[in-house]
C-alpha positions in Angstrom: -24.3 2.4 46.6 -25.7 3.2 43.2 -24.0 2.2 40.0 -22.8 5.7 39.3 -21.8 6.5 42.9 -18.2 6.9 44.1 -18.0 3.3 45.1 -18.5 1.9 41.6 -15.2 0.1 40.8 -15.7 0.5 37.1 -15.9 4.3 37.4 -12.8 4.2 39.7 -10.9 2.2 37.1 -12.2 4.5 34.3 -11.1 7.6 36.2 -7.6 6.3 36.7 -7.4 5.3 33.0 -8.6 8.8 32.0 -5.9 10.5 34.1 -3.3 8.3 32.3 -4.8 9.1 28.9 -4.6 12.9 29.6 -0.9 12.7 29.9 -0.8 12.5 26.1 -3.6 14.9 25.1 -2.3 15.5 21.6 -1.8 11.9 20.6 -4.9 10.5 18.8 -6.4 7.2 20.1 -5.3 5.5 16.9 -1.7 6.4 17.5 -1.8 5.5 21.2 -3.3 2.1 20.3 -0.5 1.5 17.8 2.1 2.4 20.4 0.5 0.1 23.0 0.5 -2.7 20.4 4.2 -2.2 19.9 5.0 -2.6 23.6 6.8 -5.8 24.5 5.4 -6.9 27.9 7.4 -8.8 30.5 5.9 -12.0 29.2 7.5 -11.3 25.9 4.1 -10.9 24.2 2.5 -8.0 22.4 -1.2 -7.3 22.6 -3.5 -5.6 20.1 -5.4 -2.6 21.5 -8.5 -1.5 19.6 -8.5 2.3 19.3 -12.3 2.3 19.2 -12.4 0.8 22.7 -10.2 3.4 24.4 -13.1 5.8 24.6 -15.4 3.1 26.1 -12.8 2.2 28.7 -12.1 5.8 29.8 -15.8 6.5 30.0 -16.6 3.4 32.0 -18.9 1.9 29.4 -16.7 -1.2 29.2 -13.7 -2.8 30.9 -10.7 -4.4 29.0 -11.0 -8.1 28.8 -7.3 -8.7 29.3 -5.1 -7.0 31.9 -2.2 -7.1 29.4 -4.0 -4.5 27.4 -4.1 -2.2 30.4 -0.3 -2.7 31.0 0.4 -2.1 27.4 -1.3 1.3 27.6 0.4 2.2 30.8 3.9 1.3 29.4 3.2 3.1 26.1 2.2 6.3 28.0 5.2 6.0 30.4 7.6 5.6 27.4 6.1 8.6 25.5 6.2 10.9 28.5 9.6 9.9 29.8 8.1 8.6 33.1 9.4 5.8 35.3 8.3 2.4 34.2 5.6 1.0 36.4 7.2 -1.0 39.2 5.7 -4.1 40.9 3.6 -1.9 43.3 2.2 0.1 40.5 1.4 -3.0 38.5 -0.4 -4.5 41.4 -2.4 -1.3 41.9 -3.5 -1.3 38.3 -4.3 -5.0 38.4 -6.5 -4.4 41.6 -8.4 -1.6 39.9 -8.9 -3.7 36.7 -10.0 -6.9 38.6 -12.5 -5.0 40.8 -14.0 -3.4 37.7 -14.2 -6.7 35.9 -15.8 -8.5 38.8 -18.2 -5.7 39.4 -19.2 -5.9 35.8 -19.7 -9.7 36.0 -21.8 -9.4 39.2 -23.9 -6.6 37.7 -24.4 -8.6 34.5 -25.4 -11.7 36.4 -27.7 -9.7 38.7 -29.3 -8.1 35.7 -29.9 -11.4 34.0 -31.4 -13.0 37.1 -33.8 -10.0 37.3 -34.8 -10.5 33.7 -35.6 -14.3 34.1 -39.3 -14.6 34.7 -41.2 -17.5 36.1 -42.1 -19.8 33.2 -45.9 -20.3 32.8 -47.2 -23.5 34.4 -46.9 -26.4 32.0 -44.1 -25.0 30.0 -40.9 -26.8 31.0 -38.6 -25.5 28.3 -38.5 -22.4 26.0 -40.2 -22.6 22.7 -37.5 -22.3 20.0 -38.5 -21.7 16.4 -36.0 -21.3 13.5 -32.5 -22.5 12.9 -29.6 -20.2 13.6 -26.3 -21.0 11.8 -24.2 -23.7 13.3 -21.0 -22.7 15.0 -18.2 -22.1 12.6 -15.2 -24.4 12.8 -12.5 -22.8 15.0 -15.1 -20.4 16.3 -13.8 -17.3 18.0 -16.0 -16.4 21.0 -15.3 -12.6 20.7 -16.1 -12.1 24.4 -16.2 -8.3 24.3 -19.0 -8.4 21.7 -20.9 -11.1 23.7 -20.7 -8.9 26.8 -21.9 -5.9 25.0 -24.9 -7.8 23.5 -25.8 -9.3 26.8 -25.5 -5.9 28.5 -28.0 -4.5 26.0 -30.4 -7.4 26.5 -30.2 -6.9 30.2 -30.8 -3.1 30.0 -34.5 -2.2 30.5 -34.0 0.9 28.3 -33.0 -1.2 25.3 -35.6 -2.9 23.1 -33.5 -3.8 20.1 -29.8 -4.7 19.5 -28.5 -3.7 16.1 -25.4 -5.5 15.0 -24.1 -3.6 12.0 -21.1 -4.3 9.8 -19.9 -5.5 6.4 -21.0 -8.8 5.1 -18.7 -11.6 6.4 -17.5 -10.0 9.6 -19.3 -12.5 11.8 -22.5 -10.7 12.8 -24.7 -13.8 12.5 -22.3 -16.0 14.6 -22.5 -13.4 17.3 -26.3 -13.3 17.1 -26.5 -17.1 17.1 -24.4 -17.3 20.3 -26.6 -14.7 22.0 -29.7 -16.6 20.8 -28.4 -19.8 22.5 -27.4 -17.9 25.7 -30.9 -16.4 25.9 -32.5 -19.8 26.3 -31.8 -19.4 30.0 -34.0 -16.4 30.4 -36.6 -16.3 27.5 -39.7 -18.4 27.0 -39.9 -17.9 23.3 -37.0 -17.6 20.9 -37.4 -17.0 17.2 -34.7 -17.0 14.5 -35.8 -15.4 11.2 -33.8 -15.2 8.0 -34.7 -11.6 7.1 -33.2 -11.1 3.7 -36.7 -10.8 2.2 -40.3 -10.0 3.3 -41.7 -13.5 2.5 -39.1 -15.1 4.7 -39.9 -12.8 7.6 -43.7 -13.4 7.2 -43.1 -17.2 7.1 -41.0 -17.0 10.3 -43.6 -15.1 12.1 -46.4 -17.4 10.9 -44.5 -20.5 12.0 -44.0 -18.9 15.4 -47.7 -18.2 15.7 -48.6 -21.7 14.8 -46.0 -23.1 17.3 -47.5 -20.9 20.0 -50.9 -22.1 19.2 -49.9 -25.7 19.6 -48.0 -25.0 22.8 -51.0 -22.9 24.3 -48.7 -20.3 25.8 -50.8 -17.5 27.2 -50.3 -14.0 28.2 -52.0 -10.7 28.4 -53.9 -10.0 25.2 -54.5 -12.4 22.3 -54.4 -16.1 23.1 -52.8 -18.4 20.5 -55.1 -21.1 19.3 -58.3 -19.0 19.5 -57.6 -17.2 16.2 -55.2 -19.3 14.1 -55.5 -17.1 11.0 -55.8 -18.3 7.4 -52.5 -17.3 5.8 -49.0 -16.2 6.5 -49.8 -12.5 6.5 -52.7 -12.9 9.0 -50.7 -15.2 11.2 -47.7 -12.8 11.2 -50.0 -9.9 12.1 -51.4 -11.9 15.0 -47.9 -12.9 16.2 -46.8 -9.2 16.2 -49.9 -8.2 18.1 -49.2 -10.9 20.6 -45.6 -9.7 21.1 -46.9 -6.3 21.9 -49.4 -7.5 24.6 -47.9 -10.6 26.1 -46.1 -10.8 29.5 -44.2 -13.9 28.2 -40.5 -13.2 27.7 -39.3 -13.5 24.1 -36.3 -12.9 21.9 -36.6 -12.5 18.1 -33.5 -12.4 15.9 -33.9 -10.9 12.4 -30.8 -12.1 10.6 -29.3 -10.4 7.5 -31.8 -7.5 7.0 -30.9 -6.3 3.6 -33.7 -4.2 2.1 -35.3 -2.1 4.8 -38.4 -1.7 2.8 -38.9 -5.5 3.0 -39.3 -5.4 6.8 -41.4 -2.2 7.0 -44.2 -2.8 9.5 -42.7 -6.1 10.6 -40.3 -5.0 13.4 -41.0 -6.9 16.6 -42.1 -4.7 19.5 -43.2 -5.4 23.0 -42.3 -4.7 26.7 -41.7 -8.4 27.5 -39.1 -9.1 24.9 -36.1 -8.0 22.9 -35.0 -8.2 19.3 -31.5 -8.7 17.8 -31.0 -7.5 14.2 -28.0 -8.2 12.0 -27.5 -6.1 9.0 -24.9 -4.4 6.8 -27.1 -1.3 6.7 -26.5 1.9 8.6 -29.5 3.9 7.6 -31.2 6.6 9.7 -34.4 4.6 9.7 -32.7 2.0 11.9 -31.9 4.5 14.6 -34.6 5.2 17.1 -35.2 5.3 20.9 -34.5 1.9 22.5 -32.1 0.8 19.8 -28.5 0.0 20.8 -26.1 0.0 17.9 -23.1 -2.4 18.1 -20.7 -2.0 15.2 -19.0 -5.3 14.3 -15.7 -5.1 12.6 -13.0 -7.6 11.6 -11.1 -9.9 14.0 -8.3 -8.5 16.1 -4.8 -9.7 15.1 -4.8 -12.3 17.8 -8.3 -13.6 16.9 -7.4 -13.8 13.2 -4.2 -15.7 13.8 -5.8 -18.0 16.4 -8.7 -18.7 14.0 -6.5 -19.5 11.1 -4.2 -21.7 13.1 -7.1 -23.6 14.7 -8.9 -24.0 11.4 -5.9 -25.3 9.5 -5.0 -27.7 12.3 -8.3 -29.6 11.6 -6.8 -30.7 8.3 -5.5 -34.3 9.1 -3.0 -34.1 6.2 -1.1 -31.1 7.6 -2.0 -31.2 11.3 1.6 -31.6 12.2 4.8 -31.0 10.3 8.1 -32.9 10.4 9.3 -34.0 13.8 6.0 -33.0 15.3 6.5 -29.3 14.5 3.5 -27.1 13.5 2.6 -27.5 9.9 2.5 -23.8 9.3 5.1 -21.3 10.4 3.7 -18.7 12.8 5.1 -15.8 10.8 3.3 -17.1 7.7 0.0 -17.3 9.6 0.5 -13.7 10.8 1.4 -12.6 7.3 -1.7 -14.1 5.7 -4.0 -12.6 8.3 -2.4 -9.2 7.7 -2.8 -9.5 3.9 -6.5 -10.4 4.4 -7.0 -7.5 6.8 -8.2 -9.9 9.6 -11.5 -10.2 7.6 -13.4 -13.3 9.0 -15.1 -14.4 5.8 -11.8 -14.1 3.9 -9.9 -16.0 6.5 -12.5 -18.8 6.5 -12.5 -19.1 2.7 -8.7 -18.9 2.6 -8.5 -21.8 5.1 -10.9 -23.8 3.1 -9.0 -23.2 -0.1 -5.7 -24.2 1.5 -7.2 -27.4 2.9 -9.0 -28.3 -0.3 -6.0 -27.6 -2.6 -3.2 -28.7 -0.3 -1.3 -25.5 -1.2 1.2 -24.2 1.3 0.9 -20.8 2.9 3.9 -19.0 1.2 2.6 -20.0 -2.2 -0.9 -18.7 -1.4 0.5 -15.5 0.0 2.4 -15.0 -3.3 -0.8 -15.3 -5.2 -2.7 -13.0 -3.0 -0.1 -10.2 -3.2 0.1 -10.5 -7.0 -2.3 -7.9 -8.4 -2.5 -9.9 -11.7 -4.4 -12.7 -9.9 -8.1 -12.3 -9.7 -9.5 -12.5 -6.1 -12.5 -14.6 -7.2 -10.1 -17.4 -8.2 -8.4 -17.3 -4.8 -11.8 -17.4 -2.9 -13.8 -19.8 -5.1 -17.3 -21.0 -4.4 -16.0 -24.5 -4.6 -14.2 -23.8 -1.2 -17.0 -22.2 0.8 -16.6 -20.5 4.1 -18.0 -21.8 7.4 -21.8 -21.2 7.7 -21.8 -18.4 5.1 -23.6 -18.7 1.9 -21.4 -16.3 -0.2 -17.9 -15.9 -1.2 -15.8 -12.8 -0.5 -16.4 -11.5 -4.0 -20.1 -12.2 -4.2 -20.8 -10.8 -0.7 -19.1 -7.5 -1.5 -20.6 -7.3 -5.0 -24.1 -7.9 -3.5 -23.5 -4.9 -1.1 -22.3 -2.7 -4.0 -25.4 -3.6 -6.0 -27.6 -2.5 -3.1 -25.6 0.7 -2.6 -26.1 1.5 -6.3 -29.8 1.5 -5.8 -29.5 4.3 -3.2 -27.4 6.7 -5.3 -27.6 8.3 -8.7 -27.1 5.7 -11.5 -23.5 4.6 -11.7 -22.4 7.0 -9.0 -21.7 4.5 -6.2 -19.6 2.2 -8.4 -17.7 5.1 -10.0 -16.8 6.6 -6.6 -15.8 3.2 -5.3 -13.4 2.9 -8.3 -11.6 6.0 -7.1 -11.6 4.8 -3.5 -10.1 1.4 -4.6 -6.8 3.0 -5.6 -6.3 5.2 -2.6 -5.2 4.6 1.0 -7.6 2.2 2.9 -6.9 3.7 6.3 -8.1 7.3 5.5 -9.1 9.2 2.4 -9.9 12.9 3.0 -13.6 13.5 2.3 -12.6 16.6 0.2 -10.9 14.3 -2.4 -14.1 12.4 -3.0 -16.3 15.5 -3.0 -13.9 17.5 -5.3 -14.9 18.8 -8.7 -12.6 16.3 -10.3 -14.5 13.4 -8.5 -17.8 14.9 -9.5 -16.7 15.0 -13.1 -15.6 11.4 -12.9 -19.0 10.4 -11.5 -20.6 12.3 -14.3 -18.9 10.1 -16.9 -16.5 12.7 -18.2 -13.5 10.7 -19.2 -11.3 13.3 -20.9 -7.9 12.0 -19.7 -7.1 9.0 -21.8 -3.9 7.0 -21.7 -1.0 8.8 -23.3 -2.5 12.2 -22.9 -1.2 14.6 -20.2 -3.8 15.6 -17.7 -4.6 19.2 -18.1 -5.4 20.9 -14.8 -9.1 21.3 -14.5 -9.9 19.3 -17.6 -12.3 17.1 -15.7 -14.1 20.1 -14.2 -15.0 22.0 -17.3 -18.0 20.2 -18.6 -21.2 19.2 -16.8 -20.0 18.0 -13.5 -22.6 16.7 -11.1 -23.4 18.9 -8.1 -21.5 18.0 -4.9 -24.6 16.4 -3.3 -24.3 13.6 -5.9 -20.9 12.7 -4.6 -22.2 12.8 -1.1 -25.2 10.7 -1.9 -22.9 8.1 -3.5 -20.5 8.2 -0.5 -23.3 7.8 2.0 -24.8 5.0 0.0 -21.5 3.1 0.3 -21.4 3.9 4.0 -25.0 2.8 4.6 -24.0 -0.6 3.1 -20.8 -0.8 5.2 -18.6 -0.9 2.2 -16.8 2.2 3.5 -16.9 4.1 6.8 -17.4 7.8 6.5 -16.6 9.5 9.7 -15.2 12.7 11.3 -12.8 11.5 14.0 -11.0 14.8 14.8 -12.4 17.6 12.7 -11.3 16.3 9.3 -13.8 14.0 7.7 -12.2 10.9 6.3 -13.3 7.7 4.5 -12.0 4.3 5.5 -12.4 1.1 3.4 -11.2 -2.5 3.9 -8.4 -3.5 1.5 -10.3 -6.5 0.3 -13.2 -4.3 -0.8 -10.6 -2.3 -2.8 -9.2 -5.4 -4.3 -12.6 -6.8 -5.4 -13.4 -3.5 -7.1 -10.0 -3.3 -8.9 -10.5 -6.9 -10.1 -13.7 -5.8 -11.7 -12.4 -2.8 -13.6 -11.9 -3.3 -17.3 -8.3 -2.8 -18.5 -9.3 0.1 -20.7 -10.6 2.1 -17.7 -7.7 1.7 -15.4 -5.7 4.6 -16.8 -8.7 6.9 -16.6 -9.3 5.9 -12.9 -5.7 6.5 -12.0 -5.6 9.9 -13.6 -8.9 11.0 -12.1 -7.7 9.9 -8.6 -4.4 11.8 -9.1 -6.3 14.9 -10.3 -8.6 14.8 -7.3 -5.6 14.5 -4.9 -3.8 17.3 -6.7 -6.8 19.5 -6.6 -7.1 19.2 -2.8 -3.4 19.3 -2.1 -2.7 22.4 -4.2 -5.6 24.4 -2.8 -4.6 27.4 -0.7 -6.9 26.3 2.1 -5.5 22.8 2.3 -5.3 22.0 6.0 -1.8 21.1 7.1 -3.0 18.0 8.9 -4.5 16.7 5.7 -1.1 16.5 3.9 -0.1 13.3 5.7 -3.3 11.6 4.7 -3.0 12.9 1.1 0.5 11.6 0.9 -0.6 8.1 2.0 -3.3 8.2 -0.6 -0.7 9.3 -3.3 1.6 6.5 -2.2 -1.2 3.9 -2.5 -2.1 5.3 -5.9 1.5 5.1 -7.1 1.6 1.4 -6.1 -1.6 0.7 -8.1 -1.3 3.0 -11.1 1.8 1.4 -12.7 2.6 3.5 -15.8 -0.8 5.3 -15.8 0.6 8.4 -14.2 3.3 8.8 -16.9 2.4 10.4 -20.2 4.2 11.4 -23.4 4.4 15.0 -22.2 5.6 14.2 -18.7 4.5 12.7 -15.3 1.4 13.7 -13.4 2.2 16.8 -11.3 1.1 15.0 -8.1 4.3 12.9 -8.3 6.4 16.1 -7.8 4.9 16.5 -4.3 6.0 13.1 -2.8 9.7 13.7 -2.2 9.1 17.3 -1.2 6.5 16.2 1.4 8.9 13.7 2.9 11.7 16.3 3.0 9.4 18.7 4.8 8.8 16.2 7.5 12.6 15.7 8.0 12.5 12.2 6.5 15.4 12.9 4.2 16.5 9.4 3.6 12.9 8.5 2.5 12.8 11.6 0.3 15.9 10.5 -1.4 14.6 7.0 -2.0 11.3 8.3 -3.4 12.9 10.9 -5.7 15.5 8.3 -6.9 12.8 5.7 -7.7 10.7 8.3 -9.6 13.8 9.6 -11.4 14.7 6.1 -12.6 11.2 5.7 -14.0 11.4 9.1 -15.6 14.7 8.2 -17.3 13.0 5.2 -19.0 10.1 7.3 -20.3 11.2 10.9 -20.7 14.0 12.7 -22.6 17.1 13.5 -20.5 16.4 17.2 -20.5 12.7 17.0 -19.6 11.7 19.3 -16.8 10.2 16.5 -14.7 13.4 14.5 -14.8 15.4 17.6 -13.9 13.1 18.3 -11.0 13.3 14.8 -9.6 17.1 14.8 -9.9 17.1 18.1 -8.0 15.1 16.5 -5.2 17.7 13.7 -5.0 20.5 16.3 -4.8 18.6 18.2 -2.0 18.2 15.0 0.0 21.9 14.4 -0.3 22.6 17.8 1.3 20.0 17.2 4.0 21.8 13.9 4.8 25.1 15.8 5.3 26.6 15.5 1.9 26.6 19.3 1.3 29.6 19.4 -1.1 28.0 16.7 -3.3 24.7 18.5 -3.2 26.3 21.8 -4.5 28.0 19.9 -7.3 24.9 18.0 -8.4 22.7 21.1 -8.3 25.2 23.2 -10.2 25.2 20.7 -13.0 21.4 20.6 -13.0 21.2 24.4 -13.0 23.3 24.5 -16.2 21.2 21.8 -17.8 18.0 23.6 -16.9 19.2 26.9 -18.2 20.0 25.3 -21.5 16.8 23.3 -21.9 14.2 25.3 -20.0 15.6 28.8 -19.9 17.1 30.9 -17.1 13.7 32.4 -16.1 11.7 29.2 -16.0 10.2 28.4 -12.6 11.9 25.0 -12.4 15.3 26.5 -13.2 14.8 29.2 -10.5 13.9 26.4 -8.0 17.1 24.6 -8.8 19.1 27.8 -8.4 17.4 28.4 -5.0 18.6 25.0 -3.7 22.0 25.4 -5.2 22.5 28.7 -3.4 21.1 27.1 -0.2 23.6 24.4 -0.1 26.4 26.8 -1.1 25.4 28.7 2.0 25.6 25.5 4.1 29.2 25.0 3.0 30.1 28.4 4.6 30.2 30.5 1.4 27.8 33.0 2.9 28.7 36.1 0.9 28.5 34.2 -2.4 25.2 32.7 -1.4 23.8 36.1 -0.4 24.6 37.5 -3.9 22.9 34.4 -5.4 19.8 34.8 -3.3 19.6 38.6 -4.0 19.7 38.1 -7.7 17.3 35.1 -7.6 14.7 37.1 -5.5 14.7 39.9 -8.0 14.4 37.6 -11.0 11.7 35.5 -9.3 9.6 38.6 -8.4 9.8 39.6 -12.1 8.2 36.4 -13.5 6.2 34.9 -10.6 3.3 36.1 -8.4 4.3 38.3 -5.5 3.6 35.6 -2.9 4.7 32.6 -4.8 6.4 30.1 -2.4 9.7 30.4 -4.4 9.7 34.2 -4.1 9.1 33.9 -0.3 11.8 31.3 0.0 14.4 33.4 -1.8 13.5 36.4 0.4 13.8 34.3 3.5 17.3 33.2 2.5 18.4 36.7 1.7 17.5 37.6 5.3 19.2 34.5 6.7 22.5 35.2 4.7 22.5 38.7 6.0 22.5 37.4 9.5 25.1 34.7 8.9 27.4 37.3 7.3 27.3 39.3 10.5 24.4 41.7 9.9 22.1 40.6 12.7 20.1 43.8 12.6 19.6 43.6 8.8 18.5 40.0 9.2 16.0 40.9 11.9 14.5 43.8 9.9 14.3 41.7 6.7 12.5 38.9 8.6 10.2 41.3 10.3 9.2 42.9 7.0 8.6 39.5 5.5 6.5 38.4 8.5 4.3 41.5 8.2 3.9 40.9 4.5 2.9 37.3 4.9 0.5 38.1 7.8 -1.3 40.6 5.5 -1.5 38.2 2.5 -1.8 34.8 4.2 -3.0 35.5 7.7 -1.3 35.3 11.1 -2.0 31.6 11.5 -0.8 30.4 8.1 2.1 27.9 8.5 4.4 30.1 6.3 3.7 33.1 8.5 4.5 31.1 11.6 7.7 29.6 10.2 9.0 33.1 9.3 8.0 34.3 12.8 10.1 31.5 14.2 13.1 32.5 12.0 12.6 36.2 13.1 12.9 35.1 16.7 16.4 33.9 16.2 17.6 37.2 14.8 15.9 39.2 17.5 18.0 37.2 19.9 21.1 37.6 17.9 20.8 41.4 18.2 20.9 41.0 21.9 17.2 41.2 22.8 17.1 37.7 24.2 13.8 38.0 26.2 11.9 39.3 23.2 13.4 36.4 21.2 12.0 33.9 23.8 8.6 35.6 23.8 8.5 35.6 20.0 9.5 32.0 19.8 6.8 31.0 22.3 4.2 32.8 20.1 5.5 30.9 17.0 5.5 27.5 18.9 2.0 28.1 20.2 0.7 28.9 16.7 2.5 25.9 15.1 1.1 23.6 17.7 -2.5 24.8 17.1 -2.2 24.8 13.3 0.1 21.9 12.5 0.1 19.9 15.8 2.9 19.4 18.3 4.4 16.5 16.4 4.9 18.3 13.0 8.5 18.8 12.0 8.2 22.6 11.9 6.8 22.6 15.4 9.6 20.4 16.7 12.2 22.6 15.2 10.6 25.8 16.6 10.3 24.2 20.1 13.9 23.0 20.0 15.0 26.6 19.2 12.8 28.0 21.9 14.6 25.7 24.4 17.9 26.9 23.1 17.1 30.6 23.6 15.7 29.8 27.1 19.2 28.5 27.8 20.9 31.6 26.3 18.7 33.7 28.5 20.0 31.9 31.5 16.8 30.0 32.2 18.5 26.6 32.2 15.6 24.7 33.9 13.1 26.0 31.4 15.6 25.1 28.6 15.9 21.6 29.8 12.1 21.4 30.3 11.5 22.5 26.6 14.2 20.2 25.3 12.6 17.2 27.1 9.3 18.0 25.4 11.0 18.5 22.1 12.9 15.2 22.4 9.9 13.2 23.5 7.7 14.7 20.8 10.3 14.1 18.1 10.7 10.5 19.2 6.9 10.0 19.1 6.5 11.7 15.8 9.6 10.8 13.9 11.2 7.8 15.6 14.2 7.2 17.8 16.9 7.5 15.1 15.6 10.4 13.1 18.1 13.3 12.7 15.7 15.8 14.5 15.2 13.4 17.4 18.9 12.9 17.8 19.5 16.6 17.6 16.9 17.3 20.4 18.3 14.5 22.6 21.9 15.8 22.0 21.0 19.4 23.0 19.0 18.1 25.9 22.1 16.3 27.2 24.3 19.4 26.5 22.0 21.9 28.4 21.6 19.5 31.3 25.4 19.7 31.5 25.3 23.5 31.3 22.7 23.4 34.1 25.2 21.6 36.3 25.0 17.9 35.7 28.2 17.8 33.7 29.4 14.3 34.4 26.1 12.7 33.4 25.8 15.0 30.3 29.3 14.0 29.1 28.4 10.4 29.4 25.1 10.8 27.6 26.7 12.7 24.8 29.2 9.9 24.4 26.4 7.4 24.0 24.5 9.6 21.6 27.7 10.1 19.6 27.9 6.3 19.1 24.3 6.2 17.8 24.8 9.2 15.5 28.0 7.7 14.1 26.4 4.4 13.5 23.3 5.9 11.8 24.9 8.7 9.8 28.7 8.1 9.8 31.7 9.7 11.6 31.9 12.7 9.2 28.2 13.7 9.4 27.7 17.3 10.7 25.7 16.0 13.7 28.5 13.6 14.7 31.0 16.5 14.5 28.7 18.8 16.5 28.3 16.2 19.4 32.1 16.0 19.7 32.3 19.8 19.8 29.6 19.9 22.6 31.3 17.2 24.6 34.6 19.0 24.5 32.8 22.2 25.7 31.3 20.4 28.7 34.7 18.8 29.5 36.3 22.3 29.5 33.5 23.8 31.7 33.9 20.9 34.1 37.6 21.7 34.5 39.2 19.0 32.3 40.9 21.6 30.1 43.6 19.4 28.6 41.3 16.7 27.4 38.8 19.3 26.1 41.5 21.1 24.1 42.8 17.9 22.6 39.3 16.7 21.6 38.3 20.1 20.2 41.5 20.3 18.2 40.8 17.0 16.6 37.2 18.0 15.9 38.3 21.3 14.2 40.7 19.3 11.9 37.8 17.0 10.9 35.5 20.0 10.3 38.0 21.7 8.1 38.4 18.5 6.1 34.7 17.8 5.8 32.9 21.1 5.9 35.7 23.5 4.9 37.2 26.6 6.6 34.2 28.9 5.8 31.5 26.8 7.4 29.8 28.7 10.3 30.3 25.7 12.7 34.0 25.4 11.7 34.6 29.1 12.3 32.7 28.9 15.7 34.9 26.0 16.8 38.1 27.8 15.7 37.1 30.9 17.7 36.3 28.7 20.7 39.7 27.0 20.6 41.4 30.4 20.3 39.5 31.7 23.3 40.6 28.6 25.3 44.3 29.1 24.4 44.2 32.6 25.8 42.8 31.6 29.2 45.2 30.6 32.1 46.0 26.9 32.1 44.0 25.0 34.7 44.8 21.7 36.2 42.7 18.8 35.0 
C-alpha cells in the first residue's frame, strides 16, 4: 500500500493525535505543550514537549521519539476536558499506534537509504573524504529528532539541499558533522568546507578536485585528471561542473555560511548528490525548490540538563561528592540550564568555566543572575566551548555586526536595544514598529533622565518611516538574533534571553535611562490605542513586567512615574488576579513613597489600586475606609473634578454598594456620572463605568425595569460609538442580560447572554476573565429557566476554562466549581453535590479564610441543598449560623445577607418535615 494510503501507520497515529488535539481547539500549541510538560507520569517523571513539533506530529511529518511525550499530551487533554484518565487498555492502544508509526518510519528510512546507496565504482573500496568536520563535543547530545529529519531529507529524491538554520552556538555544525559521518555508508565522495568566506570555499572545492584527480574517480562528463586546472578558481569551477554531470554519489557540507555574497555561484548542484548547509542566515535567497529548511533551536530541558551533568562529571576533581553522592545537586543543574535558556554554546562555556575555576554551581548562578556582572566575564575566551571558535558574547556580537550591514545605519542595534529590555517570549510587532520606536531608531533622544516623558515627544521630529523599523527587524531575524513570526494572527518577536543580556551589557550607562523610557513609551503607545487588540494586552503586560525589572529607577521622574506603570495593577485586576494586583500596586506604591510627595497623584492612584484589590479579595469594609480617606486627600490636593479624584470616587461608591448600601451608592454614582460627563469626553471609560453602576444600583434597589432600560440605552450608545464587537459593548450586553432576566423574561435573558458569550469568545477568547464570567452567568440563567442539564453543561465548560486560564485556586475557578456542584444538586444529584460543596468549602476556607464572601456563599448553598433534600432541621441550623456570620462580616444591608434572611423566613413558614 502506498505511503499515503489508509494502511500507513504514521497517518493512522497522526489522525488519532489530531482527534485528541481537536478536543482543545482554543488552546494554543504553546499552552498545550506547557500543560503536557507539567503532567507527572506514572513513572514520576515529567517530559518536555516542544510546541513546534505538535503540528508535525498531527500532520504525520514526524513521530514523537518518546512514548512518554504522547502520554503527557493525552493526560493533559484529559485533565483539561474533564475526561476519564486513560486506563491500561487506552494506554496500550496509544502505545501500539505509536510503536507502529515509529517502526514504519524506521523501515521506510532504512529502505530509502538502501535505495540511495549505489554500487561503488570498480577500484574504489572506500569513500573519498576531504575536509575536517569538527570533532564530537564532550558530552555530545545526539538530538535524534534532528538526525532523523536530516536523514529523511537526504533520502528524499525531491530534496537537493538541507539548510540547517539557527543562531550561532545552537549546535548546527555538530548535527551536520554527525550527518556527514553517517553518509559515509552511502556516498562515494564527501566534502566538508568551512564556508565563512569565499576563499575558504574555493580552496575546499580545489582540494576536492585534486583529490578526485589522484583517485581517478570517473563519471558522466568531465574526468578528473585530464584537466587539472592551474589555480583554485579554475579547479573549483571544474569541480562544480563535475558535480553537475557525474553519476558518482556525493555529499558536500558548507559549514557556517555567513555572507551570502561570498558563496554566490558556488552552490553545489547535481542529481547524484546532496548538500548540507549550516548558517545563521534566513534570507529569501536561500529558499528555492529542492531546499529543505530545518530550523535548529536550543536544547530541550532534558538535553540541557543531561549535557551539563555529563560534561561536569568529566572533571576528576568533582566527579563525585561526599559519600559517593553526585557533586552537583540536580536542582542546581536544572536552575543553571534554565538561566542559560538551554543555549548549547552557553552551557558548554559555563561547564568549561566551572571546571577551570573550580567554582560551585550556586556561586556561579548568583553571578549570572546579578545584572551588575558582565556576561563576557562569565563566558571568557580563556574557558572556550567544545569545538566552537567563539564565546557567547563574540558569537552574538558577530551576528549583530552582520545584521547592521543589512539595515539603515545604526537601526538594527538601536532596535535590539529596545528588544533587550522587553519580554523574550513575545513582543508585539506593533511595539517595535510604533512611531516611538521609529523616533528611537532615528536618534531622537528627547527623554533624558529626570525629565518626565511627554506623550508623543519622541514622535514629533523627523521619525524614520515604518519600513526602516521593519528592515531593521528583518535584518535581526535574518541573522537569527530574533524570530519574527505570526503564530496566530498577531505578529510577535521572540528573542533568547542571552541575546538580550549581551546587548544590555554593551549599553553605556548614560543611555540606559533613554532606552527604558523609549521602550515604555512604545508600550504605552500601543496599549493606549483605541484599536489595541484585547489578545495583545497579556503580551504587553509581560513586556512591561520585564521592562520594570530591567529599568530600575529609570521609569520614575521628578514629576511622577511613567504612565505605563498605572496599567499594571489594573490589568491584573481585570483578569481576576486580585492578589497579584495588590502585590504589584503595593510594590509600586512603596517605590512612589520614596520618590514622590505624599499627595502626588501617582501615589494616590497606586494606593487606590491597593484599596480596590482589598475589596476584590473580600475586605469590602476596609476597601471603603481606605478609598474614603484617599478621596478626601485627592479632593484637597488634586481638586474634586480631577479625573484621578473622580476615579477614586467611583471605586469608593462601588465598594459602598458591595457592603449593601445600595441607595447611598446610587446617589453617589448619579452625582459622579453627571460630574464626569461635564469634564470628560462622552465615551471616556470612567463616564461609561459610572453609568453602568447607576444602572446596576437601580436594579439592586428593586427597580429591575429601570436597570434593564438603562443598560439597554448604554448598550445602544456603545454599539454606535465603539461597535457591536468592542469588549466594552459586549460586557454591557452581558450585564443587560441579567436585568432582562430579573424582569421575568428569562428566555430572552438566556438568548442575550448567549450572544454576549459568543461575542466575547470571538473577541477576547474563551479563557479571558470577562468571557468566563459571562459563561458562568449564562449557565446560571439556564438553571433559572429550568434547563438544568444545559446549566450543568455550561458550568462544566466555565469551570474547566477557568481552571485552564486562571488556575485551580483562583476565585473565579472556585466560584464556577461551586455553582457547578450546586446546580448538579438542583438537577437531582443532591447527595453528591452536598459532599462536593463540603470539599470545596474546605479549599475556599484554606485559600481565602472562613469569613470570605465565597466561603459564606458555599455554606448558604449547602444548606439550601440539604433543605431541598429533606433534611430541614440541619439545613435551618446551618443557615441560621451562616446568617449570623453574614451580618457580622457583611452587614445587614448586604444583598446576600438579605437574601439569606428571606430564605430562612420562608423556611420557617413552611410545615415542618421530618429529617
